[in-house]
N, C-alpha and C positions, 0 to 999 in steps of 0.2 A: 504494500500500500504506500503510495506516494505521501511524503510528509505534507502536512498542512502548513500554512504560514506560521512561523514560530512567533511566540510572544517575546518581545525583547524589552528588557528593562535597562535603561541607561540613565545614570544620574545626570541632571541638567548642569550642575556646577559643583566642582570639588576644589577645596583649598589646596594649594601647592603643598606637597609633602604628606598629604593624607592618603588613606586607602580608598580605592574606588572599586566597587563590585558591579559588573555588568552581567546580566543573566539572559539566557536565550533558551526557550523550551517549547516543544510541541509534543503531543502524545498520540497523534493519529497514525504516524508512520510505522510501517512494519516491513522488514526488521527495524529495530530501534534506530533512530537517527543519530548521526554524529554531527557535531556543530563546528563551524569555522567562523571566525570573526574577521571583519574588514574595517579598516580606518581609511576614510576618504577613498573608498573603492580599492584600496591596496590590501591584499591578504596579510593577516597577522600570523606570523609563524608560531607554531605551538611552543617554541622555545625562543624567548626574547634574545638570548645570547647568540643565536645562530644567524641573526639578521643584522647586517652592518647598519642599515638605516634605523634600526630600533635599538642600537647599542646603549642609548641612554635610558630606555624604558626598562622598568623592572616589573614584569607581570607574569602571571601564571594563567595558562589557558588549558581548560580541561575539555577536550573534544567530546567526551561521553556525557558530561553534564551540561555543557554549554556555558559554563561559568568562566568569565574573564576577570581576573583580579589584578589591579595595579597596586603594588605595595606602597609606593610613594610617588604620587603623580607629579609631573612637572609640566611646564607650559607646552612642551612639545607633544604631550598626550591629548591636547585639545583637538577636536575634530568631529567628523560625522561617522558614527559607528553603525554597522549593520551586521547581521548574522545570517548564515545560511545553514539550514538543516538538510542533511543529505542521507539517503539510503539507496539500496539497490534499485528502487522503483523510480527515483527522481530526487528533486530537491525543491526547497521553497525558501524564500528570502523575506526577512522582515524589513519594514521601512527604516531608512537611515534616521538616526537620532543624534542630535548635537550634544557633545559633552564639552563643557568649558572648564578650563583649569585656571 
């Protein structure tokens, strides 16, 4: 079963240095969906250290729960975030949401 549009929760504004949790979830898809996050339409790697562009970001992305946690946000984390739920039958994307730091 193709995933339905996931429900994304993105904080509107987060003070510099604070933790920010972004959530993405849908429960129609079968097999269970995996989740990937995008900032300004660029995919966020599951490992922040492996991407040179994100070397200042410190975050944890869990593809099976759809949770993206920034441990200490900085100005560079500001942007439009969206999430895609994917399984063998297809994928669905939530609306982009702005997070300001």
